[in-house]
Backbone bond lengths (Angstrom), bond angles and torsions (degrees), N, CA, C in turn:
res aa  C-N    CA-C-N  psi(-1)  N-CA   C-N-CA  omega(-1)  CA-C   N-CA-C  phi
1 M - - - 1.373 - - 1.547 112.11 -
2 G 1.329 118.36 122.09 1.468 122.30 -177.60 1.563 112.70 -73.45
3 N 1.359 108.07 161.36 1.462 115.28 -179.36 1.527 113.60 -54.71
4 M 1.330 119.54 -42.92 1.386 121.40 179.84 1.426 114.34 -59.64
5 Q 1.370 114.55 -41.34 1.496 120.35 178.00 1.563 112.16 -62.69
6 I 1.374 111.31 -41.22 1.465 115.63 174.82 1.472 113.67 -59.49
7 Y 1.345 116.24 -46.28 1.459 122.08 179.05 1.537 110.60 -60.53
8 D 1.318 117.44 -43.33 1.460 122.03 174.34 1.493 114.79 -55.38
9 E 1.369 114.19 -43.00 1.446 118.72 178.36 1.485 110.66 -67.01
10 I 1.349 120.17 -38.66 1.451 124.47 176.57 1.525 111.63 -61.26
11 L 1.329 116.25 -43.42 1.407 121.44 176.13 1.534 114.37 -61.85
12 H 1.365 113.23 -39.78 1.453 116.00 176.73 1.524 110.75 -67.60
13 S 1.382 115.84 -36.59 1.443 120.95 175.14 1.516 114.11 -59.97
14 Y 1.333 115.21 -44.33 1.395 122.38 174.58 1.538 111.81 -57.41
15 K 1.320 115.46 -44.73 1.515 120.02 -179.05 1.527 109.14 -62.25
16 R 1.358 117.42 -41.59 1.405 119.83 -178.46 1.551 111.88 -66.68
17 C 1.365 113.45 -35.49 1.492 118.54 175.24 1.491 113.89 -61.68
18 V 1.379 114.71 -39.85 1.439 120.31 -179.73 1.550 109.69 -70.74
19 E 1.296 114.21 -40.60 1.524 119.48 178.14 1.499 112.26 -62.43
20 A 1.422 112.32 -29.23 1.514 116.90 -178.25 1.500 109.26 -83.75
21 G 1.359 119.16 -4.66 1.394 123.22 -178.53 1.562 115.30 83.29
22 L 1.284 115.35 16.82 1.440 120.26 -179.99 1.577 109.78 -79.99
23 T 1.354 114.56 145.11 1.469 118.24 174.25 1.577 106.99 -116.62
24 S 1.240 118.53 155.81 1.456 122.55 -176.53 1.535 111.86 -73.08
25 S 1.296 116.09 -8.11 1.505 117.86 -176.69 1.555 112.64 -102.88
26 I 1.353 116.99 12.55 1.457 119.39 178.55 1.523 110.26 -65.12
27 A 1.342 116.40 140.09 1.411 124.53 -178.23 1.572 114.79 -77.66
28 H 1.302 115.99 -22.98 1.401 125.17 -175.51 1.515 112.87 -161.87
29 P 1.299 119.63 162.72 1.486 118.64 178.83 1.439 112.77 -59.59
30 V 1.350 117.54 139.42 1.426 120.23 -173.85 1.556 113.82 -82.03
31 I 1.307 114.44 -8.46 1.464 121.38 178.38 1.579 107.06 -112.05
32 I 1.214 114.81 129.04 1.534 119.53 176.42 1.499 108.87 -110.40
33 L 1.352 115.86 126.53 1.475 120.45 179.17 1.513 110.31 -71.73
34 K 1.289 115.02 123.41 1.448 121.21 171.91 1.448 110.06 -124.46
35 G 1.383 115.66 124.33 1.426 116.45 179.88 1.546 110.16 135.75
36 K 1.356 115.83 -157.73 1.481 118.78 -176.40 1.513 110.35 -98.15
37 Y 1.347 109.97 94.39 1.460 120.92 -178.87 1.585 109.38 -122.67
38 I 1.359 112.96 149.00 1.461 115.04 171.52 1.556 105.40 -128.15
39 F 1.337 117.82 139.51 1.396 126.20 -175.80 1.566 105.48 -110.75
40 L 1.387 116.77 127.70 1.426 119.85 178.51 1.520 106.35 -122.72
41 L 1.356 115.08 139.06 1.479 121.22 174.99 1.578 106.74 -125.13
42 T 1.339 113.42 123.42 1.452 117.55 -177.67 1.536 107.21 -121.15
43 D 1.353 112.36 168.65 1.511 116.18 175.21 1.570 106.72 -84.11
44 D 1.290 115.86 -171.39 1.478 119.68 -174.04 1.562 112.50 -71.21
45 E 1.406 117.09 -12.95 1.417 119.62 177.81 1.565 111.03 -104.28
46 G 1.251 118.39 6.29 1.457 120.07 174.61 1.548 114.99 93.35
47 Y 1.326 117.75 8.51 1.513 120.89 175.37 1.502 109.56 -83.00
48 L 1.381 112.16 130.37 1.464 120.31 -178.26 1.490 111.08 -63.50
49 L 1.422 118.34 129.95 1.393 126.15 -178.84 1.527 109.67 -107.62
50 D 1.392 113.21 -36.66 1.506 116.80 -176.08 1.464 106.65 -160.30
51 T 1.312 117.84 158.95 1.455 128.01 178.83 1.533 112.65 -145.29
52 M 1.245 114.75 148.20 1.454 122.02 177.61 1.499 111.75 -149.13
53 C 1.328 116.81 129.27 1.546 112.75 -179.40 1.535 107.39 -148.16
54 H 1.312 109.87 161.52 1.511 119.07 176.73 1.581 106.93 -70.54
55 E 1.250 114.94 139.51 1.531 121.80 -174.18 1.545 108.72 -55.40
56 K 1.304 117.59 -34.32 1.456 122.07 -174.69 1.556 110.36 -67.25
57 I 1.337 119.10 -15.21 1.492 119.86 -173.91 1.503 107.16 -95.69
58 L 1.330 123.02 -11.43 1.440 122.49 -172.43 1.525 112.13 -59.10
59 C 1.371 115.99 -34.51 1.489 115.90 -177.62 1.515 113.66 -74.98
60 H 1.346 114.92 -10.82 1.474 119.12 175.54 1.481 117.64 -90.41
61 I 1.322 114.96 -5.61 1.406 121.13 -178.24 1.504 108.33 -92.27
62 N 1.345 118.12 107.60 1.483 125.12 -173.11 1.466 116.00 -108.38
63 F 1.440 113.35 25.54 1.476 114.08 171.41 1.552 103.98 -156.19
64 D 1.328 112.22 165.80 1.473 120.41 -169.65 1.531 113.13 -69.88
65 F 1.354 116.60 115.91 1.470 119.64 178.52 1.541 110.69 -99.62
66 S 1.299 116.19 39.41 1.464 119.34 -178.97 1.508 110.87 -68.56
67 I 1.373 113.97 151.90 1.420 121.30 177.65 1.577 105.76 -64.58
68 G 1.412 109.73 134.93 1.415 115.56 -177.70 1.512 118.99 105.68
69 I 1.340 115.11 -19.62 1.485 118.03 178.60 1.524 110.47 -65.53
70 S 1.252 119.25 154.55 1.419 123.78 -174.77 1.565 109.92 -103.83
71 F 1.406 113.66 138.49 1.413 119.99 171.80 1.499 110.46 -107.52
72 K 1.345 119.53 21.70 1.439 124.91 172.85 1.472 109.87 -63.62
73 E 1.316 121.48 150.84 1.433 126.30 -179.57 1.452 112.81 -56.17
74 E 1.365 117.81 -39.91 1.450 120.04 178.71 1.528 115.81 -72.75
75 A 1.307 113.66 -13.43 1.458 117.16 178.52 1.532 118.58 -95.10
76 I 1.368 113.50 -33.85 1.509 119.50 -176.72 1.484 111.95 -138.44
77 G 1.302 117.26 10.55 1.430 122.37 179.01 1.580 111.93 77.97
78 T 1.287 111.53 -171.04 1.481 117.35 -178.71 1.519 111.30 -63.14
79 N 1.298 116.60 126.24 1.526 122.51 179.24 1.588 106.36 -151.20
80 A 1.222 113.72 174.55 1.492 120.45 -173.83 1.514 108.45 -65.00
81 I 1.313 116.13 -41.78 1.498 121.09 -177.53 1.505 111.30 -64.67
82 S 1.351 117.21 -48.66 1.442 124.48 178.36 1.514 112.63 -58.77
83 M 1.315 114.66 -37.59 1.500 120.00 177.37 1.445 109.65 -70.22
84 A 1.334 117.81 -41.71 1.516 120.72 -179.80 1.530 109.23 -66.31
85 I 1.250 118.79 -32.55 1.474 123.14 175.14 1.545 110.56 -62.46
86 K 1.388 111.98 -47.33 1.453 120.64 -179.11 1.537 114.11 -66.88
87 L 1.332 114.77 -45.47 1.498 117.29 179.75 1.530 116.74 -90.90
88 K 1.352 112.96 -13.38 1.470 118.99 -179.76 1.539 114.03 55.39
89 R 1.347 111.53 43.28 1.529 122.86 175.21 1.444 106.99 -154.52
90 L 1.382 108.95 175.96 1.519 116.43 176.45 1.489 110.46 -69.39
91 V 1.368 113.21 138.37 1.444 119.37 -177.97 1.560 109.25 -133.00
92 Y 1.307 117.74 133.82 1.465 121.27 170.67 1.481 110.12 -111.76
93 L 1.355 113.98 124.67 1.486 119.48 -177.99 1.553 109.84 -118.83
94 E 1.271 116.69 122.88 1.456 121.05 175.69 1.603 109.26 -79.86
95 P 1.326 113.37 155.81 1.468 116.23 -172.39 1.540 117.23 -47.58
96 Q 1.359 114.89 -44.36 1.415 114.33 -176.68 1.502 120.47 -70.62
97 Y 1.367 112.19 -1.99 1.501 117.98 179.14 1.463 109.44 -99.88
98 N 1.298 121.88 -6.09 1.475 122.45 172.46 1.555 107.47 -73.37
99 Y 1.344 117.89 138.64 1.402 122.07 -173.72 1.497 114.16 -73.04
100 C 1.361 117.13 -44.87 1.422 120.05 -175.22 1.571 113.02 -92.32
101 D 1.261 114.74 146.94 1.463 123.87 -173.46 1.534 109.55 -59.00
102 I 1.378 117.56 -32.77 1.480 119.58 -176.70 1.466 114.28 -68.27
103 L 1.380 115.15 -11.85 1.509 120.90 179.46 1.525 109.46 -109.97
104 K 1.273 121.84 -1.09 1.491 123.97 -169.36 1.525 115.16 -60.52
105 K 1.400 114.04 -23.42 1.521 112.63 -179.30 1.500 116.01 -100.79
106 W 1.387 111.92 11.00 1.452 115.76 -175.73 1.518 114.70 -101.10
107 N 1.221 119.87 129.41 1.499 128.44 164.92 1.481 107.73 -86.84
108 C 1.328 119.43 125.68 1.518 120.57 -171.66 1.512 109.55 -138.89
109 I 1.304 113.97 141.36 1.471 122.99 174.40 1.589 104.46 -124.47
110 A 1.303 116.38 123.49 1.521 120.06 175.77 1.551 107.98 -122.77
111 A 1.316 110.38 142.22 1.588 113.41 178.79 1.499 104.05 -140.25
112 P 1.353 114.35 149.92 1.478 121.81 173.66 1.529 109.48 -71.93
113 I 1.287 113.27 149.61 1.492 122.34 173.00 1.488 107.68 -101.52
114 I 1.244 121.81 110.22 1.451 126.24 -168.35 1.577 110.54 -110.79
115 V 1.347 111.13 125.49 1.456 118.77 174.98 1.497 109.13 -127.11
116 D 1.328 117.78 117.80 1.473 126.45 178.66 1.542 107.92 52.86
117 E 1.409 112.98 47.01 1.453 123.01 176.27 1.539 113.18 67.02
118 K 1.304 116.72 14.63 1.519 119.34 176.89 1.526 106.23 -119.96
119 I 1.366 112.94 133.41 1.447 118.26 178.23 1.544 110.54 -80.94
120 I 1.347 111.45 123.87 1.527 115.88 -175.41 1.533 108.35 -107.79
121 G 1.355 120.74 -6.45 1.398 120.87 -177.62 1.546 107.83 171.66
122 Y 1.361 110.40 -174.20 1.511 116.83 -177.39 1.528 108.90 -139.71
123 L 1.258 115.28 142.72 1.496 126.48 175.45 1.516 109.96 -109.57
124 D 1.322 113.65 130.35 1.526 119.73 -178.94 1.501 106.49 -127.92
125 V 1.293 113.16 128.67 1.537 119.73 175.43 1.512 103.45 -122.23
126 S 1.402 113.69 122.22 1.501 121.30 -173.92 1.537 110.67 -127.87
127 T 1.286 117.49 147.76 1.474 122.45 176.83 1.507 107.78 -145.49
128 I 1.380 113.28 159.61 1.463 117.58 176.96 1.421 111.78 -113.41
129 E 1.418 119.16 -10.00 1.383 119.56 -165.26 1.526 116.29 -94.47
130 R 1.385 116.50 -11.05 1.449 121.13 176.18 1.474 114.25 -165.19
131 D 1.321 117.52 166.88 1.479 119.85 178.46 1.552 108.59 -68.28
132 M 1.238 116.96 151.25 1.503 121.08 175.97 1.565 105.06 -80.04
133 T 1.297 117.25 137.62 1.423 122.42 179.94 1.534 109.58 -97.27
134 E 1.314 117.54 171.69 1.525 119.16 174.86 1.506 110.02 -61.71
135 E 1.266 117.61 -32.54 1.496 121.17 178.33 1.534 109.87 -60.14
136 M 1.271 119.41 -31.88 1.508 123.40 178.12 1.492 108.81 -66.69
137 N 1.321 119.61 -35.34 1.474 121.99 177.05 1.520 109.82 -55.91
138 V 1.423 116.42 -45.40 1.416 120.07 -178.34 1.481 111.01 -67.58
139 V 1.346 118.00 -37.19 1.422 121.30 175.68 1.515 116.10 -58.00
140 V 1.312 111.85 -45.53 1.510 119.06 179.93 1.498 111.98 -67.49
141 E 1.317 114.73 -40.19 1.439 122.28 174.19 1.565 113.89 -59.12
142 L 1.344 112.52 -42.02 1.476 117.16 177.64 1.538 113.65 -67.79
143 L 1.385 110.64 -38.86 1.532 116.63 -179.97 1.512 109.85 -67.05
144 S 1.390 119.00 -41.50 1.396 124.06 -176.53 1.606 107.61 -66.27
145 D 1.330 116.23 -39.18 1.501 119.75 174.84 1.459 110.79 -64.57
146 K 1.371 117.77 -40.51 1.497 115.39 -179.03 1.572 109.89 -65.53
147 I 1.276 116.69 -40.47 1.426 119.74 -179.21 1.550 108.99 -62.13
148 A 1.293 115.48 -44.69 1.534 119.77 178.20 1.519 111.32 -58.50
149 N 1.376 115.33 -39.55 1.515 115.66 -177.69 1.537 109.18 -74.60
150 E 1.326 117.93 -33.83 1.443 119.70 176.52 1.544 111.30 -63.96
151 Y 1.344 113.08 -39.44 1.461 119.03 179.60 1.507 111.42 -60.22
152 K 1.434 112.86 -45.08 1.461 119.85 -177.48 1.482 110.51 -64.16
153 N 1.296 119.58 -39.90 1.500 126.11 174.89 1.490 110.75 -60.26
154 C 1.360 117.47 -41.14 1.485 118.54 175.35 1.535 110.99 -66.22
155 L 1.285 118.36 -38.99 1.440 117.96 177.64 1.505 112.67 -62.89
156 K 1.346 116.08 -40.14 1.422 118.49 175.10 1.493 116.30 -58.92
157 N 1.313 112.17 -43.94 1.458 120.41 176.88 1.535 111.52 -62.11
158 F 1.342 114.62 -44.56 1.480 119.92 176.21 1.534 110.61 -58.91
159 E 1.267 116.98 -44.69 1.524 122.17 179.97 1.550 108.12 -59.78
160 L 1.338 117.28 -43.09 1.478 121.40 179.50 1.532 109.51 -61.04
161 V 1.309 116.23 -47.64 1.460 121.02 -179.37 1.501 109.30 -56.38
162 N 1.356 116.78 -45.57 1.472 121.14 -170.35 1.519 113.52 -90.20
163 K 1.304 116.39 0.71 1.423 112.86 174.06 1.560 108.50 -111.17
164 N 1.301 116.53 156.58 1.399 120.60 -176.47 1.554 114.05 -74.57
165 I 1.316 114.47 98.08 1.411 118.20 176.52 1.543 107.34 -85.25
166 D 1.332 112.60 108.90 1.471 118.88 -168.80 1.554 112.68 -84.23
167 F 1.333 112.68 63.33 1.511 116.21 172.37 1.546 108.70 -68.87
168 T 1.302 115.71 135.81 1.460 119.24 170.40 1.491 110.05 -75.27
169 D 1.321 117.48 161.09 1.467 120.73 176.80 1.498 114.70 -55.15
170 K 1.388 115.02 -34.31 1.346 124.86 -179.76 1.595 113.08 -69.27
171 Q 1.346 109.65 -38.59 1.418 115.52 176.96 1.527 114.63 -68.03
172 I 1.320 113.31 -40.14 1.472 118.39 172.07 1.527 111.93 -55.44
173 K 1.333 113.91 -48.53 1.504 119.75 -176.78 1.534 109.70 -59.98
174 I 1.312 112.80 -44.45 1.544 121.98 179.61 1.476 108.65 -60.18
175 L 1.260 117.53 -51.62 1.473 122.22 179.79 1.512 115.18 -57.31
176 I 1.387 113.74 -41.47 1.430 117.27 179.13 1.587 109.91 -70.66
177 M 1.278 115.52 -36.95 1.514 118.45 179.65 1.534 109.21 -70.10
178 L 1.324 120.72 -38.27 1.422 123.04 172.46 1.536 114.04 -58.90
179 A 1.366 110.55 -43.29 1.513 117.40 178.53 1.538 109.79 -61.64
180 K 1.339 119.22 -31.28 1.455 121.29 179.56 1.504 112.24 -86.99
181 G 1.337 119.23 3.38 1.406 119.78 173.68 1.525 115.86 97.59
182 Y 1.373 120.23 3.92 1.338 121.10 176.70 1.473 115.54 -65.72
183 K 1.393 120.67 144.65 1.387 124.54 -179.60 1.558 108.49 -87.09
184 E 1.296 115.37 167.74 1.511 116.47 -178.26 1.489 112.02 -64.53
185 L 1.334 119.06 -39.86 1.490 120.40 -178.52 1.533 111.80 -65.73
186 T 1.317 116.48 -37.71 1.393 120.92 178.42 1.551 111.43 -65.96
187 I 1.399 113.82 -42.74 1.466 119.92 179.97 1.571 108.57 -63.73
188 S 1.326 116.49 -39.77 1.508 116.28 179.51 1.497 113.74 -65.34
189 R 1.337 116.31 -36.01 1.446 121.18 175.64 1.530 111.99 -66.92
190 E 1.302 117.81 -48.17 1.434 123.04 -176.98 1.504 111.55 -63.81
191 L 1.404 117.95 -37.48 1.417 118.86 -178.17 1.565 112.98 -96.23
192 G 1.319 115.47 -2.67 1.415 118.38 -178.32 1.437 119.40 66.99
193 I 1.339 114.59 35.66 1.493 120.82 -177.73 1.558 104.51 -125.79
194 K 1.354 113.62 171.77 1.488 120.66 -178.77 1.503 106.75 -82.23
195 P 1.403 115.55 150.86 1.488 121.29 174.24 1.574 109.29 -51.72
196 V 1.352 118.68 -44.79 1.428 120.56 -175.30 1.533 111.53 -61.68
197 T 1.338 118.03 -31.61 1.389 125.17 171.87 1.490 115.23 -60.82
198 V 1.297 114.72 -43.66 1.429 122.45 174.70 1.495 111.18 -60.40
199 K 1.333 117.38 -47.50 1.457 119.49 176.53 1.563 111.94 -61.03
200 Y 1.242 117.42 -37.98 1.501 119.92 175.91 1.529 108.36 -61.68
201 H 1.253 121.27 -46.13 1.471 121.55 -178.38 1.497 111.03 -64.33
202 K 1.321 116.30 -41.33 1.565 121.43 175.03 1.494 110.07 -54.81
203 K 1.321 116.61 -43.65 1.411 121.15 -178.49 1.591 109.75 -64.79
204 K 1.251 117.17 -43.94 1.473 122.50 179.50 1.574 109.41 -64.34
205 I 1.259 114.30 -42.06 1.509 118.34 179.76 1.548 111.16 -61.55
206 I 1.289 116.72 -41.24 1.456 121.43 177.87 1.491 110.10 -63.68
207 E 1.287 116.82 -42.67 1.505 122.36 -175.45 1.588 106.79 -68.39
208 K 1.307 117.06 -43.69 1.487 118.90 -177.05 1.494 113.93 -65.81
209 L 1.335 114.92 -29.53 1.489 119.14 -177.94 1.545 111.25 -96.02
210 C 1.345 117.36 0.56 1.397 122.00 176.68 1.559 112.99 56.87
211 V 1.285 116.17 45.62 1.504 125.06 179.24 1.572 109.12 -120.74
212 K 1.303 113.21 174.43 1.510 117.73 -178.09 1.562 112.95 -103.83
213 S 1.316 116.22 -16.04 1.502 114.74 178.29 1.472 110.20 -146.63
214 I 1.307 116.33 168.87 1.471 120.95 -179.92 1.453 111.70 -70.23
215 Q 1.334 117.24 -29.11 1.450 119.48 176.17 1.537 111.28 -63.99
216 E 1.356 116.13 -42.51 1.456 122.13 177.93 1.550 106.92 -62.07
217 A 1.316 117.76 -43.67 1.417 122.47 -177.26 1.553 112.84 -61.03
218 I 1.361 115.18 -38.37 1.493 117.77 175.26 1.483 110.16 -64.13
219 V 1.308 117.08 -46.81 1.476 120.34 -179.29 1.565 110.92 -57.36
220 K 1.352 114.34 -50.81 1.411 123.25 -172.95 1.576 106.95 -64.28
221 A 1.307 116.30 -47.64 1.470 119.22 -177.32 1.474 110.98 -65.31
222 T 1.310 120.42 -30.62 1.478 122.81 178.57 1.514 108.44 -72.54
223 K 1.309 118.79 -45.32 1.493 123.64 177.14 1.459 109.80 -58.13
224 L 1.346 120.27 -39.61 1.407 120.58 -172.24 1.611 109.61 -90.33
225 N 1.348 115.55 8.27 1.436 123.08 177.94 1.574 110.92 58.28
226 L 1.365 112.39 33.51 1.535 116.22 176.22 1.520 111.51 -81.47
227 I 1.362 113.16 -22.41 1.526 117.16 178.33 1.475 107.03 -133.46
228 N 1.319 115.10 156.39 1.494 121.87 173.40 1.507 105.65 -128.12
229 I 1.361 114.59 119.48 1.429 118.81 -174.96 1.542 110.85 -106.44
230 D 1.261 118.83 14.39 1.464 122.43 176.03 1.469 112.54 -72.89
């Protein structure tokens, strides 16, 4: 699929989102799945990475859903994930179109997870209780976008960890003291520097961690093990 075709599909998706009344500023999907659903996350080759399902659906799973099983066409026949891999787009497959009998009762929607125009995996949402509606397509698209954004954030954090963030010793001390609740004036007295210097270092810390506030800087530095406040 060429880039222009991908962009056309994105534009069509945007149009559907607008028609559905969605805004780009929503904090979470506007449709919540209630009922017997199973969520599958695979890598870009269709190998299962993770799964989550409603407890009521466990009795309907009649084959091994272990991490690492393959949803490739040659492994389990025609299915939504294998078709999404082939077509590189969202696919809805009704039960009768699954090739193997073990999948014959499943309604499935699978969509690629795309980061910077590269497919990094696939999300599948399946149910046995009813047909998937067009609204479900939007839900799966929103979920796959959310996963892609989370992945991108993880990459950014990984890059921060693995690059040399050149905090000075003073900036580390200031960041630790801020994390412990010290005020600027107290920090200046403790370290023997002017309050304006503390402000300067706070600004540099925020810039180096690519965040918007010192509160975000503290959280990020803690997650990345750049500071220890014990």
